[in-house]
C-alpha positions in Angstrom: 0.0 0.0 0.0 1.5 3.3 -1.1 0.4 6.1 1.2 1.5 9.6 0.1 3.5 11.6 2.6 3.3 15.4 2.6 6.7 17.1 3.2 7.0 20.8 4.1 10.0 22.7 2.8 10.7 25.2 5.5 7.5 27.2 5.0 4.1 25.7 5.7 2.7 26.9 2.4 5.3 25.1 0.2 5.0 21.4 0.1 5.2 18.3 -2.1 3.7 14.9 -2.0 6.1 11.9 -1.8 5.2 8.3 -2.8 7.1 5.4 -1.3 8.7 3.3 -4.0 11.0 1.0 -2.1 13.7 0.4 0.6 17.5 0.8 0.7 19.4 -2.4 0.8 23.2 -1.6 0.5 25.9 0.2 -1.3 27.7 -1.8 -4.0 31.4 -1.9 -4.5 30.9 0.4 -7.5 29.5 3.1 -5.2 26.0 2.7 -6.5 23.1 2.4 -4.1 20.8 -0.7 -4.4 17.1 -0.5 -3.6 14.4 -3.1 -3.6 11.4 -1.5 -5.4 7.7 -1.9 -4.4 6.5 0.2 -7.4 7.4 0.5 -11.0 10.0 3.1 -11.9 11.9 4.1 -15.0 15.6 4.8 -15.4 16.2 8.5 -14.8 13.7 8.7 -11.9 15.0 10.8 -9.0 14.8 9.2 -5.5 14.4 11.2 -2.3 14.4 10.4 1.4 11.5 11.0 3.8 12.5 14.6 4.2 12.4 15.2 0.5 16.2 15.4 0.1 17.7 14.0 -3.1 19.3 10.6 -2.8 20.2 9.9 -6.4 19.1 9.0 -9.9 18.0 5.5 -11.1 20.4 4.4 -13.8 19.5 0.7 -14.1 16.7 -1.7 -13.1 17.9 -5.2 -12.3 16.4 -8.5 -11.2 13.0 -10.2 -12.0 10.2 -8.1 -13.4 7.9 -8.9 -10.5 10.5 -8.0 -7.8 12.8 -5.4 -9.3 15.8 -3.7 -7.8 17.2 -0.3 -8.7 20.8 0.7 -9.1 21.2 4.4 -8.2 24.0 6.8 -8.7 24.2 8.7 -5.4 23.7 12.5 -5.3 25.6 12.9 -2.0 28.1 10.9 0.0 25.4 10.2 2.6 24.4 6.5 2.7 21.2 5.5 4.5 20.5 2.6 6.8 19.3 -0.8 5.4 15.5 -0.8 5.3 15.2 3.0 5.1 12.2 4.0 2.9 12.8 5.8 -0.4 10.4 8.0 -2.3 9.6 9.8 -5.5 7.9 13.2 -5.7 4.4 13.2 -7.2 
């Protein structure tokens, strides 16, 4: 079940809706971040954390069609914890 989350950007009148699309698994040796997806995404999608901060861009979808994983080029050096939810803006 994908429940949208409303995130406020400093001011209460500026907000965006986030949709959970998966969870963080680990960082690969290549430096890319690997996520298990719960929703269909396309390469080029930008992933954000629960606060709306950019995590990175999806560059490759891997694994079976019914249970895909995303390989993401990180936007920052910050790496989340395993199981941390990841979102897209909507």
